[in-house]
C-alpha positions as CSV (number, residue, x, y, z in Angstrom):
1,M,1.2,-21.8,-11.2
2,T,2.7,-22.2,-7.8
3,R,6.3,-23.1,-7.2
4,S,7.3,-26.8,-6.7
5,A,7.3,-27.8,-3.0
6,S,10.6,-29.5,-3.4
7,K,12.2,-26.2,-4.5
8,G,10.8,-24.2,-1.7
9,P,9.7,-20.5,-1.7
10,Y,11.7,-18.0,-3.9
11,V,13.3,-15.5,-1.6
12,D,15.8,-13.2,-3.4
13,P,19.2,-13.6,-1.6
14,R,19.9,-9.9,-2.2
15,V,16.9,-8.9,-0.2
16,L,17.8,-11.2,2.7
17,K,21.4,-9.8,2.6
18,K,20.0,-6.3,2.9
19,I,18.0,-7.1,6.1
20,E,20.7,-9.3,7.6
21,G,21.9,-7.9,10.9
22,K,19.3,-5.1,11.0
23,K,16.4,-4.8,13.5
24,P,12.8,-4.4,12.3
25,G,11.6,-0.8,12.3
26,T,15.0,0.8,12.0
27,G,17.2,1.6,9.1
28,G,14.6,3.3,6.9
29,V,13.3,2.0,3.6
30,I,15.0,-1.0,1.9
31,K,14.8,-0.4,-1.9
32,T,14.2,-3.5,-4.1
33,W,13.3,-4.3,-7.7
34,S,12.6,-7.9,-6.9
35,R,8.8,-8.0,-7.2
36,A,8.8,-11.8,-7.5
37,C,10.4,-12.3,-4.1
38,Q,8.2,-14.1,-1.5
39,I,7.8,-12.5,1.9
40,A,9.6,-14.5,4.5
41,P,8.9,-14.4,8.3
42,E,12.4,-12.7,8.7
43,M,11.0,-9.6,6.8
44,V,8.2,-8.8,9.2
45,G,8.6,-5.3,10.6
46,F,10.7,-3.9,7.8
47,T,9.7,-1.3,5.2
48,F,10.5,-2.1,1.6
49,G,10.5,0.3,-1.3
50,V,9.1,-2.0,-4.0
51,H,9.6,-0.7,-7.6
52,N,6.4,-0.5,-9.7
53,G,8.2,0.4,-13.0
54,K,8.2,4.1,-12.2
55,V,8.8,4.8,-8.5
56,H,9.4,2.8,-5.3
57,I,6.3,2.3,-3.3
58,E,6.8,1.9,0.5
59,V,5.4,-1.4,1.8
60,F,5.4,-2.1,5.5
61,I,5.6,-5.9,6.0
62,T,3.2,-7.5,8.6
63,E,2.6,-11.1,9.6
64,D,-0.5,-11.4,7.3
65,M,1.7,-10.8,4.3
66,V,4.0,-13.8,4.8
67,G,3.9,-16.1,1.8
68,H,2.8,-13.4,-0.6
69,R,5.0,-11.7,-3.2
70,L,6.4,-8.2,-2.8
71,G,4.9,-7.1,-6.1
72,E,1.4,-7.8,-4.9
73,F,1.5,-4.7,-2.7
74,A,3.0,-2.3,-5.3
75,L,0.4,-1.9,-8.0
76,T,1.8,-1.1,-11.5
77,R,-1.4,0.5,-12.9
78,K,-3.0,3.6,-11.5
79,F,-6.8,3.5,-11.2
80,T,-8.2,7.0,-11.9
81,R,-11.9,6.2,-11.6
82,H,-15.0,5.2,-13.6
83,G,-16.3,8.4,-15.2
84,G,-19.2,9.6,-17.1
85,K,-22.1,12.0,-16.7
86,M,-23.8,10.0,-14.0
87,Q,-20.7,9.8,-11.9
88,K,-20.2,13.6,-12.1
89,E,-23.7,14.2,-11.0
90,L,-23.4,11.9,-8.0
91,E,-20.1,13.6,-6.9
92,Q,-21.7,17.0,-7.2
93,K,-24.7,16.0,-5.1
94,Q,-22.3,14.5,-2.5
95,K,-20.3,17.7,-2.4
96,E,-23.5,19.8,-2.0
97,G,-24.6,17.6,0.9
98,E,-21.2,18.0,2.6
99,I,-21.4,21.8,2.2
100,A,-25.0,21.8,3.6
101,A,-23.9,19.7,6.6
102,A,-21.0,22.1,7.3
103,K,-23.3,25.1,7.2
104,A,-25.7,23.4,9.6
105,V,-22.9,22.7,12.1
106,K,-21.6,26.2,11.8
107,G,-25.1,27.7,12.3
108,A,-25.6,25.5,15.4
109,T,-22.4,26.6,17.0
110,E,-23.2,30.3,16.3
111,T,-26.7,30.1,18.0
112,K,-25.1,28.6,21.2
113,K,-22.9,31.7,21.7
């Protein structure tokens, strides 16, 4: 559910305190554990290290991100891939195609010399 309009957006005061007096693009990464903090317009241009439960993931804030939460850009689950026999075969064919293309380019450059 969204937050009540009368309360306004939740912006962690500790995060605002960390960016207070700094210029965007300078000062390095600002570490935070506040994933629920909404991105305010004052945060645009800063790089935040948002904690995902294990490490801090660097998130550069742009204008399109205003209104979203910091946690949306630091995923907590790692997607490995969909596996299976079919997937392996597709990847192997793709790799063979790349090798063939590289050989063709290499052969074309040798014949020009």
